[in-house]
mmCIF file of the N, C-alpha and C atoms, coordinates in Angstrom:
data_MODEL
# 
_entry.id   MODEL 
# 
loop_
_atom_site.group_PDB 
_atom_site.id 
_atom_site.type_symbol 
_atom_site.label_atom_id 
_atom_site.label_alt_id 
_atom_site.label_comp_id 
_atom_site.label_asym_id 
_atom_site.label_entity_id 
_atom_site.label_seq_id 
_atom_site.pdbx_PDB_ins_code 
_atom_site.Cartn_x 
_atom_site.Cartn_y 
_atom_site.Cartn_z 
_atom_site.occupancy 
_atom_site.B_iso_or_equiv 
_atom_site.pdbx_formal_charge 
_atom_site.auth_seq_id 
_atom_site.auth_comp_id 
_atom_site.auth_asym_id 
_atom_site.auth_atom_id 
_atom_site.pdbx_PDB_model_num 
ATOM 1   N N  . UNK A 1 1  ? 41.102 -88.747 -45.097 1.00 0.00 ? 1  UNK A N  1 
ATOM 2   C CA . UNK A 1 1  ? 41.005 -87.505 -44.357 1.00 0.00 ? 1  UNK A CA 1 
ATOM 3   C C  . UNK A 1 1  ? 40.217 -86.460 -45.150 1.00 0.00 ? 1  UNK A C  1 
ATOM 4   N N  . UNK A 1 2  ? 40.436 -86.407 -46.453 1.00 0.00 ? 2  UNK A N  1 
ATOM 5   C CA . UNK A 1 2  ? 39.725 -85.437 -47.288 1.00 0.00 ? 2  UNK A CA 1 
ATOM 6   C C  . UNK A 1 2  ? 38.242 -85.783 -47.364 1.00 0.00 ? 2  UNK A C  1 
ATOM 7   N N  . UNK A 1 3  ? 37.933 -87.076 -47.355 1.00 0.00 ? 3  UNK A N  1 
ATOM 8   C CA . UNK A 1 3  ? 36.528 -87.483 -47.396 1.00 0.00 ? 3  UNK A CA 1 
ATOM 9   C C  . UNK A 1 3  ? 35.792 -87.043 -46.128 1.00 0.00 ? 3  UNK A C  1 
ATOM 10  N N  . UNK A 1 4  ? 36.450 -87.172 -45.005 1.00 0.00 ? 4  UNK A N  1 
ATOM 11  C CA . UNK A 1 4  ? 35.831 -86.757 -43.743 1.00 0.00 ? 4  UNK A CA 1 
ATOM 12  C C  . UNK A 1 4  ? 35.588 -85.253 -43.749 1.00 0.00 ? 4  UNK A C  1 
ATOM 13  N N  . UNK A 1 5  ? 36.558 -84.499 -44.220 1.00 0.00 ? 5  UNK A N  1 
ATOM 14  C CA . UNK A 1 5  ? 36.407 -83.039 -44.281 1.00 0.00 ? 5  UNK A CA 1 
ATOM 15  C C  . UNK A 1 5  ? 35.282 -82.653 -45.232 1.00 0.00 ? 5  UNK A C  1 
ATOM 16  N N  . UNK A 1 6  ? 35.185 -83.341 -46.360 1.00 0.00 ? 6  UNK A N  1 
ATOM 17  C CA . UNK A 1 6  ? 34.127 -83.043 -47.329 1.00 0.00 ? 6  UNK A CA 1 
ATOM 18  C C  . UNK A 1 6  ? 32.751 -83.357 -46.741 1.00 0.00 ? 6  UNK A C  1 
ATOM 19  N N  . UNK A 1 7  ? 32.661 -84.426 -45.979 1.00 0.00 ? 7  UNK A N  1 
ATOM 20  C CA . UNK A 1 7  ? 31.386 -84.770 -45.344 1.00 0.00 ? 7  UNK A CA 1 
ATOM 21  C C  . UNK A 1 7  ? 30.982 -83.711 -44.316 1.00 0.00 ? 7  UNK A C  1 
ATOM 22  N N  . UNK A 1 8  ? 31.944 -83.235 -43.532 1.00 0.00 ? 8  UNK A N  1 
ATOM 23  C CA . UNK A 1 8  ? 31.645 -82.196 -42.541 1.00 0.00 ? 8  UNK A CA 1 
ATOM 24  C C  . UNK A 1 8  ? 31.204 -80.903 -43.212 1.00 0.00 ? 8  UNK A C  1 
ATOM 25  N N  . UNK A 1 9  ? 31.862 -80.546 -44.291 1.00 0.00 ? 9  UNK A N  1 
ATOM 26  C CA . UNK A 1 9  ? 31.484 -79.331 -45.016 1.00 0.00 ? 9  UNK A CA 1 
ATOM 27  C C  . UNK A 1 9  ? 30.070 -79.476 -45.570 1.00 0.00 ? 9  UNK A C  1 
ATOM 28  N N  . UNK A 1 10 ? 29.762 -80.625 -46.140 1.00 0.00 ? 10 UNK A N  1 
ATOM 29  C CA . UNK A 1 10 ? 28.424 -80.857 -46.682 1.00 0.00 ? 10 UNK A CA 1 
ATOM 30  C C  . UNK A 1 10 ? 27.373 -80.822 -45.572 1.00 0.00 ? 10 UNK A C  1 
ATOM 31  N N  . UNK A 1 11 ? 27.684 -81.413 -44.442 1.00 0.00 ? 11 UNK A N  1 
ATOM 32  C CA . UNK A 1 11 ? 26.756 -81.409 -43.317 1.00 0.00 ? 11 UNK A CA 1 
ATOM 33  C C  . UNK A 1 11 ? 26.526 -79.989 -42.794 1.00 0.00 ? 11 UNK A C  1 
ATOM 34  N N  . UNK A 1 12 ? 27.586 -79.218 -42.641 1.00 0.00 ? 12 UNK A N  1 
ATOM 35  C CA . UNK A 1 12 ? 27.447 -77.838 -42.176 1.00 0.00 ? 12 UNK A CA 1 
ATOM 36  C C  . UNK A 1 12 ? 26.654 -76.995 -43.162 1.00 0.00 ? 12 UNK A C  1 
ATOM 37  N N  . UNK A 1 13 ? 26.874 -77.209 -44.444 1.00 0.00 ? 13 UNK A N  1 
ATOM 38  C CA . UNK A 1 13 ? 26.127 -76.478 -45.464 1.00 0.00 ? 13 UNK A CA 1 
ATOM 39  C C  . UNK A 1 13 ? 24.637 -76.822 -45.388 1.00 0.00 ? 13 UNK A C  1 
ATOM 40  N N  . UNK A 1 14 ? 24.326 -78.085 -45.238 1.00 0.00 ? 14 UNK A N  1 
ATOM 41  C CA . UNK A 1 14 ? 22.939 -78.516 -45.134 1.00 0.00 ? 14 UNK A CA 1 
ATOM 42  C C  . UNK A 1 14 ? 22.261 -77.925 -43.893 1.00 0.00 ? 14 UNK A C  1 
ATOM 43  N N  . UNK A 1 15 ? 22.941 -77.955 -42.772 1.00 0.00 ? 15 UNK A N  1 
ATOM 44  C CA . UNK A 1 15 ? 22.382 -77.401 -41.534 1.00 0.00 ? 15 UNK A CA 1 
ATOM 45  C C  . UNK A 1 15 ? 22.150 -75.905 -41.672 1.00 0.00 ? 15 UNK A C  1 
ATOM 46  N N  . UNK A 1 16 ? 23.085 -75.188 -42.283 1.00 0.00 ? 16 UNK A N  1 
ATOM 47  C CA . UNK A 1 16 ? 22.909 -73.741 -42.432 1.00 0.00 ? 16 UNK A CA 1 
ATOM 48  C C  . UNK A 1 16 ? 21.769 -73.416 -43.388 1.00 0.00 ? 16 UNK A C  1 
ATOM 49  N N  . UNK A 1 17 ? 21.575 -74.210 -44.431 1.00 0.00 ? 17 UNK A N  1 
ATOM 50  C CA . UNK A 1 17 ? 20.460 -73.982 -45.348 1.00 0.00 ? 17 UNK A CA 1 
ATOM 51  C C  . UNK A 1 17 ? 19.117 -74.207 -44.663 1.00 0.00 ? 17 UNK A C  1 
ATOM 52  N N  . UNK A 1 18 ? 19.018 -75.245 -43.876 1.00 0.00 ? 18 UNK A N  1 
ATOM 53  C CA . UNK A 1 18 ? 17.776 -75.527 -43.158 1.00 0.00 ? 18 UNK A CA 1 
ATOM 54  C C  . UNK A 1 18 ? 17.494 -74.429 -42.143 1.00 0.00 ? 18 UNK A C  1 
ATOM 55  N N  . UNK A 1 19 ? 18.507 -73.996 -41.434 1.00 0.00 ? 19 UNK A N  1 
ATOM 56  C CA . UNK A 1 19 ? 18.319 -72.944 -40.425 1.00 0.00 ? 19 UNK A CA 1 
ATOM 57  C C  . UNK A 1 19 ? 17.913 -71.626 -41.066 1.00 0.00 ? 19 UNK A C  1 
ATOM 58  N N  . UNK A 1 20 ? 18.520 -71.279 -42.189 1.00 0.00 ? 20 UNK A N  1 
ATOM 59  C CA . UNK A 1 20 ? 18.182 -70.003 -42.820 1.00 0.00 ? 20 UNK A CA 1 
ATOM 60  C C  . UNK A 1 20 ? 16.789 -70.035 -43.434 1.00 0.00 ? 20 UNK A C  1 
ATOM 61  N N  . UNK A 1 21 ? 16.366 -71.165 -43.970 1.00 0.00 ? 21 UNK A N  1 
ATOM 62  C CA . UNK A 1 21 ? 15.025 -71.224 -44.550 1.00 0.00 ? 21 UNK A CA 1 
ATOM 63  C C  . UNK A 1 21 ? 13.953 -71.165 -43.475 1.00 0.00 ? 21 UNK A C  1 
ATOM 64  N N  . UNK A 1 22 ? 14.189 -71.784 -42.327 1.00 0.00 ? 22 UNK A N  1 
ATOM 65  C CA . UNK A 1 22 ? 13.195 -71.709 -41.257 1.00 0.00 ? 22 UNK A CA 1 
ATOM 66  C C  . UNK A 1 22 ? 13.177 -70.331 -40.626 1.00 0.00 ? 22 UNK A C  1 
ATOM 67  N N  . UNK A 1 23 ? 14.298 -69.653 -40.572 1.00 0.00 ? 23 UNK A N  1 
ATOM 68  C CA . UNK A 1 23 ? 14.340 -68.306 -39.994 1.00 0.00 ? 23 UNK A CA 1 
ATOM 69  C C  . UNK A 1 23 ? 13.617 -67.310 -40.877 1.00 0.00 ? 23 UNK A C  1 
ATOM 70  N N  . UNK A 1 24 ? 13.767 -67.420 -42.187 1.00 0.00 ? 24 UNK A N  1 
ATOM 71  C CA . UNK A 1 24 ? 13.097 -66.463 -43.060 1.00 0.00 ? 24 UNK A CA 1 
ATOM 72  C C  . UNK A 1 24 ? 11.606 -66.726 -43.126 1.00 0.00 ? 24 UNK A C  1 
ATOM 73  N N  . UNK A 1 25 ? 11.203 -67.973 -43.032 1.00 0.00 ? 25 UNK A N  1 
ATOM 74  C CA . UNK A 1 25 ? 9.768  -68.242 -43.117 1.00 0.00 ? 25 UNK A CA 1 
ATOM 75  C C  . UNK A 1 25 ? 9.035  -67.789 -41.865 1.00 0.00 ? 25 UNK A C  1 
ATOM 76  N N  . UNK A 1 26 ? 9.661  -67.889 -40.704 1.00 0.00 ? 26 UNK A N  1 
ATOM 77  C CA . UNK A 1 26 ? 8.976  -67.475 -39.489 1.00 0.00 ? 26 UNK A CA 1 
ATOM 78  C C  . UNK A 1 26 ? 9.253  -66.024 -39.136 1.00 0.00 ? 26 UNK A C  1 
ATOM 79  N N  . UNK A 1 27 ? 10.303 -65.436 -39.680 1.00 0.00 ? 27 UNK A N  1 
ATOM 80  C CA . UNK A 1 27 ? 10.683 -64.091 -39.305 1.00 0.00 ? 27 UNK A CA 1 
ATOM 81  C C  . UNK A 1 27 ? 9.999  -62.991 -40.070 1.00 0.00 ? 27 UNK A C  1 
ATOM 82  N N  . UNK A 1 28 ? 9.387  -63.283 -41.181 1.00 0.00 ? 28 UNK A N  1 
ATOM 83  C CA . UNK A 1 28 ? 8.750  -62.252 -41.981 1.00 0.00 ? 28 UNK A CA 1 
ATOM 84  C C  . UNK A 1 28 ? 7.274  -62.164 -41.639 1.00 0.00 ? 28 UNK A C  1 
ATOM 85  N N  . UNK A 1 29 ? 6.849  -61.008 -41.153 1.00 0.00 ? 29 UNK A N  1 
ATOM 86  C CA . UNK A 1 29 ? 5.428  -60.852 -40.836 1.00 0.00 ? 29 UNK A CA 1 
ATOM 87  C C  . UNK A 1 29 ? 4.562  -60.906 -42.090 1.00 0.00 ? 29 UNK A C  1 
ATOM 88  N N  . UNK A 1 30 ? 3.420  -61.525 -41.988 1.00 0.00 ? 30 UNK A N  1 
ATOM 89  C CA . UNK A 1 30 ? 2.474  -61.604 -43.097 1.00 0.00 ? 30 UNK A CA 1 
ATOM 90  C C  . UNK A 1 30 ? 1.291  -60.707 -42.794 1.00 0.00 ? 30 UNK A C  1 
ATOM 91  N N  . UNK A 1 31 ? 0.645  -60.235 -43.846 1.00 0.00 ? 31 UNK A N  1 
ATOM 92  C CA . UNK A 1 31 ? -0.464 -59.307 -43.632 1.00 0.00 ? 31 UNK A CA 1 
ATOM 93  C C  . UNK A 1 31 ? -1.698 -60.040 -43.114 1.00 0.00 ? 31 UNK A C  1 
ATOM 94  N N  . UNK A 1 32 ? -2.553 -59.273 -42.449 1.00 0.00 ? 32 UNK A N  1 
ATOM 95  C CA . UNK A 1 32 ? -3.817 -59.768 -41.887 1.00 0.00 ? 32 UNK A CA 1 
ATOM 96  C C  . UNK A 1 32 ? -3.620 -60.913 -40.903 1.00 0.00 ? 32 UNK A C  1 
ATOM 97  N N  . UNK A 1 33 ? -2.517 -60.896 -40.181 1.00 0.00 ? 33 UNK A N  1 
ATOM 98  C CA . UNK A 1 33 ? -2.197 -61.954 -39.236 1.00 0.00 ? 33 UNK A CA 1 
ATOM 99  C C  . UNK A 1 33 ? -1.740 -61.305 -37.930 1.00 0.00 ? 33 UNK A C  1 
ATOM 100 N N  . UNK A 1 34 ? -2.104 -61.887 -36.807 1.00 0.00 ? 34 UNK A N  1 
ATOM 101 C CA . UNK A 1 34 ? -1.572 -61.457 -35.515 1.00 0.00 ? 34 UNK A CA 1 
ATOM 102 C C  . UNK A 1 34 ? -0.262 -62.181 -35.274 1.00 0.00 ? 34 UNK A C  1 
ATOM 103 N N  . UNK A 1 35 ? 0.769  -61.425 -34.962 1.00 0.00 ? 35 UNK A N  1 
ATOM 104 C CA . UNK A 1 35 ? 2.082  -62.012 -34.685 1.00 0.00 ? 35 UNK A CA 1 
ATOM 105 C C  . UNK A 1 35 ? 2.300  -62.011 -33.185 1.00 0.00 ? 35 UNK A C  1 
ATOM 106 N N  . UNK A 1 36 ? 2.425  -63.188 -32.623 1.00 0.00 ? 36 UNK A N  1 
ATOM 107 C CA . UNK A 1 36 ? 2.515  -63.334 -31.180 1.00 0.00 ? 36 UNK A CA 1 
ATOM 108 C C  . UNK A 1 36 ? 3.940  -63.173 -30.685 1.00 0.00 ? 36 UNK A C  1 
ATOM 109 N N  . UNK A 1 37 ? 4.912  -63.264 -31.553 1.00 0.00 ? 37 UNK A N  1 
ATOM 110 C CA . UNK A 1 37 ? 6.301  -62.991 -31.187 1.00 0.00 ? 37 UNK A CA 1 
ATOM 111 C C  . UNK A 1 37 ? 6.766  -61.802 -31.996 1.00 0.00 ? 37 UNK A C  1 
ATOM 112 N N  . UNK A 1 38 ? 7.626  -60.990 -31.393 1.00 0.00 ? 38 UNK A N  1 
ATOM 113 C CA . UNK A 1 38 ? 8.068  -59.782 -32.064 1.00 0.00 ? 38 UNK A CA 1 
ATOM 114 C C  . UNK A 1 38 ? 9.437  -59.379 -31.533 1.00 0.00 ? 38 UNK A C  1 
ATOM 115 N N  . UNK A 1 39 ? 10.087 -58.495 -32.253 1.00 0.00 ? 39 UNK A N  1 
ATOM 116 C CA . UNK A 1 39 ? 11.404 -58.000 -31.872 1.00 0.00 ? 39 UNK A CA 1 
ATOM 117 C C  . UNK A 1 39 ? 12.445 -58.457 -32.866 1.00 0.00 ? 39 UNK A C  1 
ATOM 118 N N  . UNK A 1 40 ? 13.669 -57.960 -32.712 1.00 0.00 ? 40 UNK A N  1 
ATOM 119 C CA . UNK A 1 40 ? 14.739 -58.269 -33.664 1.00 0.00 ? 40 UNK A CA 1 
ATOM 120 C C  . UNK A 1 40 ? 14.938 -59.762 -33.843 1.00 0.00 ? 40 UNK A C  1 
ATOM 121 N N  . UNK A 1 41 ? 15.062 -60.473 -32.769 1.00 0.00 ? 41 UNK A N  1 
ATOM 122 C CA . UNK A 1 41 ? 15.275 -61.920 -32.854 1.00 0.00 ? 41 UNK A CA 1 
ATOM 123 C C  . UNK A 1 41 ? 14.001 -62.683 -32.514 1.00 0.00 ? 41 UNK A C  1 
ATOM 124 N N  . UNK A 1 42 ? 12.880 -61.989 -32.606 1.00 0.00 ? 42 UNK A N  1 
ATOM 125 C CA . UNK A 1 42 ? 11.583 -62.576 -32.256 1.00 0.00 ? 42 UNK A CA 1 
ATOM 126 C C  . UNK A 1 42 ? 11.622 -63.180 -30.858 1.00 0.00 ? 42 UNK A C  1 
ATOM 127 N N  . UNK A 1 43 ? 12.255 -62.434 -29.940 1.00 0.00 ? 43 UNK A N  1 
ATOM 128 C CA . UNK A 1 43 ? 12.439 -62.945 -28.591 1.00 0.00 ? 43 UNK A CA 1 
ATOM 129 C C  . UNK A 1 43 ? 11.294 -62.611 -27.647 1.00 0.00 ? 43 UNK A C  1 
ATOM 130 N N  . UNK A 1 44 ? 10.406 -61.722 -28.040 1.00 0.00 ? 44 UNK A N  1 
ATOM 131 C CA . UNK A 1 44 ? 9.311  -61.307 -27.162 1.00 0.00 ? 44 UNK A CA 1 
ATOM 132 C C  . UNK A 1 44 ? 8.011  -61.993 -27.554 1.00 0.00 ? 44 UNK A C  1 
ATOM 133 N N  . UNK A 1 45 ? 7.306  -62.502 -26.575 1.00 0.00 ? 45 UNK A N  1 
ATOM 134 C CA . UNK A 1 45 ? 6.006  -63.122 -26.854 1.00 0.00 ? 45 UNK A CA 1 
ATOM 135 C C  . UNK A 1 45 ? 4.932  -62.254 -26.230 1.00 0.00 ? 45 UNK A C  1 
ATOM 136 N N  . UNK A 1 46 ? 4.083  -61.727 -27.071 1.00 0.00 ? 46 UNK A N  1 
ATOM 137 C CA . UNK A 1 46 ? 3.037  -60.848 -26.585 1.00 0.00 ? 46 UNK A CA 1 
ATOM 138 C C  . UNK A 1 46 ? 3.636  -59.644 -25.892 1.00 0.00 ? 46 UNK A C  1 
ATOM 139 N N  . UNK A 1 47 ? 2.901  -59.051 -25.005 1.00 0.00 ? 47 UNK A N  1 
ATOM 140 C CA . UNK A 1 47 ? 3.411  -57.896 -24.287 1.00 0.00 ? 47 UNK A CA 1 
ATOM 141 C C  . UNK A 1 47 ? 2.572  -57.701 -23.039 1.00 0.00 ? 47 UNK A C  1 
ATOM 142 N N  . UNK A 1 48 ? 3.009  -58.232 -21.924 1.00 0.00 ? 48 UNK A N  1 
ATOM 143 C CA . UNK A 1 48 ? 2.252  -58.118 -20.683 1.00 0.00 ? 48 UNK A CA 1 
ATOM 144 C C  . UNK A 1 48 ? 2.568  -56.821 -19.955 1.00 0.00 ? 48 UNK A C  1 
ATOM 145 N N  . UNK A 1 49 ? 3.792  -56.367 -20.058 1.00 0.00 ? 49 UNK A N  1 
ATOM 146 C CA . UNK A 1 49 ? 4.203  -55.184 -19.308 1.00 0.00 ? 49 UNK A CA 1 
ATOM 147 C C  . UNK A 1 49 ? 3.961  -53.925 -20.115 1.00 0.00 ? 49 UNK A C  1 
ATOM 148 N N  . UNK A 1 50 ? 3.476  -52.904 -19.466 1.00 0.00 ? 50 UNK A N  1 
ATOM 149 C CA . UNK A 1 50 ? 3.145  -51.644 -20.131 1.00 0.00 ? 50 UNK A CA 1 
ATOM 150 C C  . UNK A 1 50 ? 4.367  -51.001 -20.775 1.00 0.00 ? 50 UNK A C  1 
ATOM 151 N N  . UNK A 1 51 ? 5.551  -51.137 -20.166 1.00 0.00 ? 51 UNK A N  1 
ATOM 152 C CA . UNK A 1 51 ? 6.726  -50.455 -20.705 1.00 0.00 ? 51 UNK A CA 1 
ATOM 153 C C  . UNK A 1 51 ? 7.181  -51.024 -22.043 1.00 0.00 ? 51 UNK A C  1 
ATOM 154 N N  . UNK A 1 52 ? 6.750  -52.201 -22.391 1.00 0.00 ? 52 UNK A N  1 
ATOM 155 C CA . UNK A 1 52 ? 7.139  -52.805 -23.666 1.00 0.00 ? 52 UNK A CA 1 
ATOM 156 C C  . UNK A 1 52 ? 6.183  -52.446 -24.798 1.00 0.00 ? 52 UNK A C  1 
ATOM 157 N N  . UNK A 1 53 ? 5.064  -51.830 -24.514 1.00 0.00 ? 53 UNK A N  1 
ATOM 158 C CA . UNK A 1 53 ? 4.081  -51.550 -25.560 1.00 0.00 ? 53 UNK A CA 1 
ATOM 159 C C  . UNK A 1 53 ? 4.628  -50.627 -26.635 1.00 0.00 ? 53 UNK A C  1 
ATOM 160 N N  . UNK A 1 54 ? 5.398  -49.604 -26.255 1.00 0.00 ? 54 UNK A N  1 
ATOM 161 C CA . UNK A 1 54 ? 5.968  -48.698 -27.249 1.00 0.00 ? 54 UNK A CA 1 
ATOM 162 C C  . UNK A 1 54 ? 6.954  -49.426 -28.151 1.00 0.00 ? 54 UNK A C  1 
ATOM 163 N N  . UNK A 1 55 ? 7.756  -50.329 -27.565 1.00 0.00 ? 55 UNK A N  1 
ATOM 164 C CA . UNK A 1 55 ? 8.695  -51.116 -28.366 1.00 0.00 ? 55 UNK A CA 1 
ATOM 165 C C  . UNK A 1 55 ? 7.939  -52.021 -29.336 1.00 0.00 ? 55 UNK A C  1 
ATOM 166 N N  . UNK A 1 56 ? 6.870  -52.633 -28.870 1.00 0.00 ? 56 UNK A N  1 
ATOM 167 C CA . UNK A 1 56 ? 6.064  -53.507 -29.724 1.00 0.00 ? 56 UNK A CA 1 
ATOM 168 C C  . UNK A 1 56 ? 5.448  -52.707 -30.864 1.00 0.00 ? 56 UNK A C  1 
ATOM 169 N N  . UNK A 1 57 ? 4.910  -51.531 -30.546 1.00 0.00 ? 57 UNK A N  1 
ATOM 170 C CA . UNK A 1 57 ? 4.324  -50.683 -31.590 1.00 0.00 ? 57 UNK A CA 1 
ATOM 171 C C  . UNK A 1 57 ? 5.358  -50.292 -32.636 1.00 0.00 ? 57 UNK A C  1 
ATOM 172 N N  . UNK A 1 58 ? 6.546  -49.891 -32.192 1.00 0.00 ? 58 UNK A N  1 
ATOM 173 C CA . UNK A 1 58 ? 7.598  -49.473 -33.123 1.00 0.00 ? 58 UNK A CA 1 
ATOM 174 C C  . UNK A 1 58 ? 8.012  -50.632 -34.023 1.00 0.00 ? 58 UNK A C  1 
ATOM 175 N N  . UNK A 1 59 ? 8.186  -51.830 -33.441 1.00 0.00 ? 59 UNK A N  1 
ATOM 176 C CA . UNK A 1 59 ? 8.575  -52.979 -34.259 1.00 0.00 ? 59 UNK A CA 1 
ATOM 177 C C  . UNK A 1 59 ? 7.470  -53.327 -35.242 1.00 0.00 ? 59 UNK A C  1 
ATOM 178 N N  . UNK A 1 60 ? 6.248  -53.310 -34.777 1.00 0.00 ? 60 UNK A N  1 
ATOM 179 C CA . UNK A 1 60 ? 5.105  -53.675 -35.612 1.00 0.00 ? 60 UNK A CA 1 
ATOM 180 C C  . UNK A 1 60 ? 4.991  -52.736 -36.810 1.00 0.00 ? 60 UNK A C  1 
ATOM 181 N N  . UNK A 1 61 ? 5.115  -51.448 -36.574 1.00 0.00 ? 61 UNK A N  1 
ATOM 182 C CA . UNK A 1 61 ? 4.975  -50.485 -37.661 1.00 0.00 ? 61 UNK A CA 1 
ATOM 183 C C  . UNK A 1 61 ? 6.103  -50.608 -38.668 1.00 0.00 ? 61 UNK A C  1 
ATOM 184 N N  . UNK A 1 62 ? 7.317  -50.903 -38.217 1.00 0.00 ? 62 UNK A N  1 
ATOM 185 C CA . UNK A 1 62 ? 8.426  -51.018 -39.164 1.00 0.00 ? 62 UNK A CA 1 
ATOM 186 C C  . UNK A 1 62 ? 8.444  -52.374 -39.860 1.00 0.00 ? 62 UNK A C  1 
ATOM 187 N N  . UNK A 1 63 ? 8.157  -53.452 -39.143 1.00 0.00 ? 63 UNK A N  1 
ATOM 188 C CA . UNK A 1 63 ? 8.210  -54.791 -39.731 1.00 0.00 ? 63 UNK A CA 1 
ATOM 189 C C  . UNK A 1 63 ? 7.047  -55.050 -40.671 1.00 0.00 ? 63 UNK A C  1 
ATOM 190 N N  . UNK A 1 64 ? 5.912  -54.418 -40.404 1.00 0.00 ? 64 UNK A N  1 
ATOM 191 C CA . UNK A 1 64 ? 4.711  -54.672 -41.202 1.00 0.00 ? 64 UNK A CA 1 
ATOM 192 C C  . UNK A 1 64 ? 4.439  -53.572 -42.220 1.00 0.00 ? 64 UNK A C  1 
ATOM 193 N N  . UNK A 1 65 ? 5.316  -52.593 -42.285 1.00 0.00 ? 65 UNK A N  1 
ATOM 194 C CA . UNK A 1 65 ? 5.077  -51.438 -43.168 1.00 0.00 ? 65 UNK A CA 1 
ATOM 195 C C  . UNK A 1 65 ? 3.717  -50.835 -42.858 1.00 0.00 ? 65 UNK A C  1 
ATOM 196 N N  . UNK A 1 66 ? 3.499  -50.588 -41.627 1.00 0.00 ? 66 UNK A N  1 
ATOM 197 C CA . UNK A 1 66 ? 2.189  -50.188 -41.125 1.00 0.00 ? 66 UNK A CA 1 
ATOM 198 C C  . UNK A 1 66 ? 1.732  -51.294 -40.212 1.00 0.00 ? 66 UNK A C  1 
ATOM 199 N N  . UNK A 1 67 ? 0.609  -51.198 -39.678 1.00 0.00 ? 67 UNK A N  1 
ATOM 200 C CA . UNK A 1 67 ? 0.151  -52.216 -38.745 1.00 0.00 ? 67 UNK A CA 1 
ATOM 201 C C  . UNK A 1 67 ? 0.079  -51.612 -37.367 1.00 0.00 ? 67 UNK A C  1 
ATOM 202 N N  . UNK A 1 68 ? -0.485 -52.352 -36.466 1.00 0.00 ? 68 UNK A N  1 
ATOM 203 C CA . UNK A 1 68 ? -0.623 -51.847 -35.110 1.00 0.00 ? 68 UNK A CA 1 
ATOM 204 C C  . UNK A 1 68 ? -0.621 -52.995 -34.131 1.00 0.00 ? 68 UNK A C  1 
ATOM 205 N N  . UNK A 1 69 ? -0.257 -52.655 -32.913 1.00 0.00 ? 69 UNK A N  1 
ATOM 206 C CA . UNK A 1 69 ? -0.324 -53.647 -31.853 1.00 0.00 ? 69 UNK A CA 1 
ATOM 207 C C  . UNK A 1 69 ? -1.700 -53.588 -31.227 1.00 0.00 ? 69 UNK A C  1 
ATOM 208 N N  . UNK A 1 70 ? -2.280 -54.741 -31.016 1.00 0.00 ? 70 UNK A N  1 
ATOM 209 C CA . UNK A 1 70 ? -3.616 -54.846 -30.437 1.00 0.00 ? 70 UNK A CA 1 
ATOM 210 C C  . UNK A 1 70 ? -3.551 -55.723 -29.201 1.00 0.00 ? 70 UNK A C  1 
ATOM 211 N N  . UNK A 1 71 ? -4.444 -55.471 -28.276 1.00 0.00 ? 71 UNK A N  1 
ATOM 212 C CA . UNK A 1 71 ? -4.533 -56.305 -27.082 1.00 0.00 ? 71 UNK A CA 1 
ATOM 213 C C  . UNK A 1 71 ? -5.529 -57.425 -27.320 1.00 0.00 ? 71 UNK A C  1 
ATOM 214 N N  . UNK A 1 72 ? -5.057 -58.638 -27.089 1.00 0.00 ? 72 UNK A N  1 
ATOM 215 C CA . UNK A 1 72 ? -5.919 -59.814 -27.166 1.00 0.00 ? 72 UNK A CA 1 
ATOM 216 C C  . UNK A 1 72 ? -5.516 -60.743 -26.033 1.00 0.00 ? 72 UNK A C  1 
ATOM 217 N N  . UNK A 1 73 ? -6.472 -61.177 -25.271 1.00 0.00 ? 73 UNK A N  1 
ATOM 218 C CA . UNK A 1 73 ? -6.208 -62.091 -24.148 1.00 0.00 ? 73 UNK A CA 1 
ATOM 219 C C  . UNK A 1 73 ? -5.111 -61.565 -23.226 1.00 0.00 ? 73 UNK A C  1 
ATOM 220 N N  . UNK A 1 74 ? -5.170 -60.278 -22.916 1.00 0.00 ? 74 UNK A N  1 
ATOM 221 C CA . UNK A 1 74 ? -4.244 -59.611 -22.000 1.00 0.00 ? 74 UNK A CA 1 
ATOM 222 C C  . UNK A 1 74 ? -2.821 -59.533 -22.526 1.00 0.00 ? 74 UNK A C  1 
ATOM 223 N N  . UNK A 1 75 ? -2.598 -59.841 -23.794 1.00 0.00 ? 75 UNK A N  1 
ATOM 224 C CA . UNK A 1 75 ? -1.279 -59.691 -24.402 1.00 0.00 ? 75 UNK A CA 1 
ATOM 225 C C  . UNK A 1 75 ? -1.379 -58.705 -25.552 1.00 0.00 ? 75 UNK A C  1 
ATOM 226 N N  . UNK A 1 76 ? -0.267 -58.136 -25.908 1.00 0.00 ? 76 UNK A N  1 
ATOM 227 C CA . UNK A 1 76 ? -0.184 -57.123 -26.945 1.00 0.00 ? 76 UNK A CA 1 
ATOM 228 C C  . UNK A 1 76 ? 0.445  -57.774 -28.172 1.00 0.00 ? 76 UNK A C  1 
ATOM 229 N N  . UNK A 1 77 ? -0.306 -57.930 -29.251 1.00 0.00 ? 77 UNK A N  1 
ATOM 230 C CA . UNK A 1 77 ? 0.187  -58.594 -30.449 1.00 0.00 ? 77 UNK A CA 1 
ATOM 231 C C  . UNK A 1 77 ? 0.284  -57.622 -31.603 1.00 0.00 ? 77 UNK A C  1 
ATOM 232 N N  . UNK A 1 78 ? 1.200  -57.893 -32.509 1.00 0.00 ? 78 UNK A N  1 
ATOM 233 C CA . UNK A 1 78 ? 1.345  -57.080 -33.713 1.00 0.00 ? 78 UNK A CA 1 
ATOM 234 C C  . UNK A 1 78 ? 0.396  -57.619 -34.783 1.00 0.00 ? 78 UNK A C  1 
ATOM 235 N N  . UNK A 1 79 ? -0.451 -56.747 -35.308 1.00 0.00 ? 79 UNK A N  1 
ATOM 236 C CA . UNK A 1 79 ? -1.364 -57.126 -36.386 1.00 0.00 ? 79 UNK A CA 1 
ATOM 237 C C  . UNK A 1 79 ? -0.959 -56.358 -37.631 1.00 0.00 ? 79 UNK A C  1 
ATOM 238 N N  . UNK A 1 80 ? -0.567 -57.077 -38.673 1.00 0.00 ? 80 UNK A N  1 
ATOM 239 C CA . UNK A 1 80 ? -0.115 -56.448 -39.915 1.00 0.00 ? 80 UNK A CA 1 
ATOM 240 C C  . UNK A 1 80 ? -1.306 -56.161 -40.819 1.00 0.00 ? 80 UNK A C  1 
ATOM 241 N N  . UNK A 1 81 ? -1.305 -54.979 -41.405 1.00 0.00 ? 81 UNK A N  1 
ATOM 242 C CA . UNK A 1 81 ? -2.345 -54.627 -42.370 1.00 0.00 ? 81 UNK A CA 1 
ATOM 243 C C  . UNK A 1 81 ? -2.053 -55.291 -43.706 1.00 0.00 ? 81 UNK A C  1 
ATOM 244 N N  . UNK A 1 82 ? -3.091 -55.461 -44.509 1.00 0.00 ? 82 UNK A N  1 
ATOM 245 C CA . UNK A 1 82 ? -2.919 -56.025 -45.853 1.00 0.00 ? 82 UNK A CA 1 
ATOM 246 C C  . UNK A 1 82 ? -2.711 -54.925 -46.867 1.00 0.00 ? 82 UNK A C  1 
# 
């Protein structure tokens, strides 16, 4: 019984490590790059609706320590400055 519990704990630890490493690598904006997803949980892709542009700009400026949202291919993307 203890072996089964130890295996589950090890498996859960491994899964959480993999999930956290992939979240940090994709969640941090890099400079000189257009970010096609944005928002707290990176739930927004581009920005087709006009009412979301202010939200995109605010996220872009705070996440990139500067930066601006630009229109490309009819979508609004966050471009981080270097």
